[in-house]
C-alpha positions in Angstrom: -31.9 11.0 -79.3 -34.7 10.5 -76.7 -33.9 11.9 -73.2 -36.0 12.2 -70.1 -36.5 12.2 -66.3 -38.0 9.8 -63.8 -39.7 11.9 -61.2 -41.0 10.0 -58.1 -41.1 9.9 -54.3 -38.4 7.6 -52.8 -39.2 5.9 -49.5 -36.5 6.5 -47.0 -34.2 3.6 -46.4 -36.1 1.2 -48.7 -33.6 0.6 -51.4 -35.3 -2.5 -52.9 -38.7 -0.7 -53.1 -37.2 2.4 -54.7 -35.3 0.4 -57.3 -38.5 -1.6 -58.1 -40.4 1.7 -58.4 -37.9 3.0 -61.0 -38.1 -0.3 -63.0 -41.9 -0.1 -63.0 -42.1 3.5 -64.0 -39.8 3.1 -67.0 -41.1 -0.3 -68.2 -43.0 1.2 -71.1 -40.7 4.1 -71.9 -38.4 4.2 -74.9 -35.4 6.5 -74.3 -31.7 6.7 -74.9 -31.0 8.6 -71.6 -33.0 8.9 -68.4 -32.1 10.8 -65.3 -33.2 9.8 -61.7 -33.3 12.1 -58.7 -30.5 12.8 -56.2 -30.2 10.1 -53.6 -33.0 8.3 -55.4 -32.4 4.9 -53.7 -32.2 6.0 -50.1 -34.1 9.2 -49.5 -32.6 12.4 -48.3 -32.8 13.1 -44.5 -30.2 11.0 -42.7 -30.2 11.0 -39.0 -26.4 11.1 -38.7 -23.2 10.0 -40.5 -23.6 6.5 -39.2 -27.0 6.1 -40.8 -25.6 7.6 -44.0 -22.7 5.2 -44.0 -25.0 2.2 -43.5 -26.9 3.1 -46.6 -24.1 4.4 -48.8 -22.6 2.1 -51.5 -19.4 1.6 -53.4 -19.5 2.2 -57.2 -19.7 0.0 -59.3 -19.9 -3.0 -57.0 -22.9 -1.8 -54.9 -26.3 -3.3 -55.2 -27.8 -0.2 -56.8 -25.2 0.0 -59.5 -25.6 -3.7 -60.2 -29.4 -3.5 -60.4 -29.3 -0.5 -62.7 -26.6 -2.0 -64.9 -28.9 -5.0 -65.6 -31.8 -2.6 -66.2 -29.6 -0.5 -68.6 -28.6 -3.5 -70.5 -32.1 -4.9 -70.7 -33.6 -1.6 -71.8 -30.6 -0.5 -74.0 -30.5 2.9 -72.4 -28.1 5.1 -70.4 -29.0 6.2 -66.9 -27.8 9.0 -64.6 -28.7 8.6 -61.0 -27.9 10.3 -57.7 -26.5 8.1 -54.9 -24.7 8.2 -51.5 -21.2 6.9 -52.5 -18.8 5.2 -50.2 -15.1 5.6 -51.4 -11.8 5.6 -49.6 -13.3 6.1 -46.1 -15.3 9.1 -47.4 -19.0 9.6 -48.2 -20.0 11.6 -51.3 -23.3 12.8 -52.7 -22.6 11.6 -56.2 -24.1 11.3 -59.7 -23.3 8.3 -61.9 -23.5 7.9 -65.6 -24.3 4.3 -66.4 -24.5 2.7 -69.9 -25.1 -0.9 -71.0 -21.3 -1.2 -71.0 -20.9 -0.2 -67.4 -20.1 2.9 -65.4 -18.9 5.7 -67.7 -18.4 8.4 -65.1 -18.9 9.6 -61.5 -19.3 13.2 -60.4 -19.1 14.0 -56.6 -21.2 17.0 -55.6 -19.0 20.1 -55.1 -21.5 22.3 -53.3 -23.2 20.7 -50.3 -26.5 22.1 -49.2 -27.3 23.0 -45.6 -27.1 19.9 -43.4 -25.3 17.9 -46.1 -22.2 19.7 -44.9 -22.3 17.6 -41.7 -22.8 14.3 -43.5 -21.0 14.2 -46.8 -17.5 15.0 -47.9 -17.4 17.6 -50.7 -16.2 16.6 -54.2 -12.5 17.1 -54.8 -12.3 17.0 -58.6 -13.3 19.3 -61.5 -16.5 18.2 -63.3 -15.8 16.1 -66.3 -17.6 15.3 -69.6 -18.3 11.7 -70.7 -19.4 10.2 -74.0 -22.2 7.6 -73.8 -22.1 6.9 -77.6 -24.9 9.3 -78.5 -24.0 12.6 -76.7 -21.4 14.3 -74.6 -22.8 14.3 -71.1 -21.9 16.3 -68.0 -23.3 16.0 -64.5 -24.1 18.3 -61.6 -26.2 17.6 -58.4 -29.0 19.7 -57.0 -27.5 22.8 -55.2 -24.8 23.1 -57.9 -27.5 25.0 -59.8 -26.6 28.1 -57.6 -23.0 28.1 -58.9 -22.9 28.9 -62.6 -19.2 27.9 -62.8 -20.2 24.2 -62.7 -22.3 24.3 -65.8 -19.8 26.7 -67.6 -16.9 24.3 -67.0 -18.9 21.4 -68.3 -20.0 23.4 -71.4 -16.4 24.6 -72.1 -15.4 20.9 -71.9 -17.9 20.1 -74.7 -21.0 18.9 -72.8 -24.1 18.8 -75.0 -26.4 17.6 -72.2 -26.1 18.5 -68.5 -27.8 15.9 -66.3 -29.0 17.4 -62.9 -30.2 14.8 -60.4 -31.9 16.8 -57.6 -33.9 16.9 -54.4 -35.0 20.5 -54.8 -36.9 22.3 -52.0 -36.5 26.0 -53.1 -39.0 27.4 -55.5 -36.7 29.0 -58.0 -34.0 26.4 -58.8 -35.9 25.2 -61.9 -36.0 28.7 -63.3 -32.2 29.1 -62.7 -31.6 26.0 -64.9 -33.2 27.7 -67.8 -30.5 30.3 -67.5 -27.8 27.6 -67.2 -29.0 26.3 -70.6 -29.2 29.7 -72.3 -25.8 31.0 -71.1 -24.0 27.9 -72.1 -26.0 26.7 -75.1 -26.7 23.2 -73.7 -29.6 20.9 -73.0 -30.3 20.3 -69.4 -32.3 17.6 -67.7 -33.3 18.4 -64.1 -34.8 15.4 -62.4 -36.3 16.3 -59.0 -38.2 14.2 -56.6 -41.7 14.7 -55.1 -43.3 14.3 -51.7 -42.1 15.0 -48.2 -39.7 13.6 -45.7 -40.3 14.0 -42.0 -37.5 12.4 -39.9 -35.4 13.1 -36.8 -37.0 16.5 -36.3 -36.6 17.7 -39.9 -39.3 18.1 -42.4 -38.7 18.9 -46.1 -41.2 19.3 -49.0 -39.8 18.7 -52.5 -40.9 20.8 -55.4 -41.1 18.2 -58.3 -41.3 20.1 -61.6 -38.6 18.1 -63.3 -37.8 19.6 -66.6 -35.8 19.5 -69.9 -34.5 22.7 -71.4 -32.8 23.3 -74.8 -29.7 25.4 -75.8 -31.9 28.5 -76.4 -33.5 28.4 -73.0 -36.8 26.9 -74.2 -38.7 24.7 -71.8 -39.2 21.4 -73.8 -41.0 19.6 -71.0 -41.9 20.1 -67.3 -43.5 17.7 -64.9 -46.1 18.5 -62.2 -45.2 19.5 -58.7 -46.5 16.4 -57.0 -47.1 13.5 -59.4 -44.8 10.6 -60.1 -44.1 10.7 -63.8 -41.7 10.0 -66.6 -41.1 12.7 -69.2 -39.3 12.0 -72.5 -38.5 14.3 -75.5 -36.6 13.8 -78.7 -33.7 16.1 -79.3 -30.7 16.6 -81.6 -27.7 16.9 -79.2 -25.6 18.4 -82.0 -27.7 21.6 -81.6 -25.6 22.2 -78.5 -22.5 22.7 -80.6 -23.8 25.9 -82.1 -22.8 28.7 -79.8 -24.1 31.5 -82.0 -26.3 33.9 -80.0 -26.9 36.5 -82.6 -25.3 37.0 -86.1 -22.5 38.8 -84.3 -22.3 37.1 -81.0 -20.9 33.7 -79.9 -21.3 32.6 -76.3 -17.7 31.5 -75.7 -15.8 33.6 -78.2 -17.2 36.8 -76.8 -16.1 36.0 -73.2 -13.3 38.2 -71.9 -11.5 36.0 -69.3 -8.8 38.6 -68.6 -11.4 40.6 -66.7 -12.7 37.6 -64.7 -9.6 37.0 -62.5 -11.6 37.8 -59.4 -13.5 34.5 -60.0 -10.3 32.6 -59.1 -9.9 34.2 -55.7 -11.9 33.8 -52.5 
């Protein structure tokens, strides 16, 4: 199975241009699964909730979902992308798994970062795992990296690959995802964006360095900090089913949940 990321710099508010950029970047790529950044079609810094609502879309009927579905069918690949989702009078920072057959799953970001708390509604459902026909796939979004419970829940539910659309600005998030792979015995694909956004009195610089890690915590591929690039590697997702750490240690079997009850309280 060939998996990868599409690292680029979205132009704020220019959906059509961002969609065309993705199509152009992947036109010569052969892959089974590609991950796009968080909020890849809109950009990140929204002036207010009204601006966010004007750019958010319903899934699957929105223009972005329809464009990517056609692209998925034409290229015969699955796509995971980050998008501002409009649903039931709420606005979510979501990740979507799309296959040539249609939308397979939606994950709504549980842990909102900084100013996102004033714009988005937090996700309300436990992360789920979806089968795209080649692997069992879980999703998390950007700041979820700081909360190891998200990746652990996905791994316990059988995820072989965790897709991680991101707009990372902190310098150590990529390193943390190596640990998420190692402690759960899964592949991870972190797709970050590049460039800067300077709007409404806020300026953010994004760290790039999209990456793919394997169940042993090895870095299979990492992009540059500032270039737009697509990275693809070939993997065997079945390797993520082997949870042996040493001859005498198994990642999940060695857990002792009876001593973790504090995790379930605030």
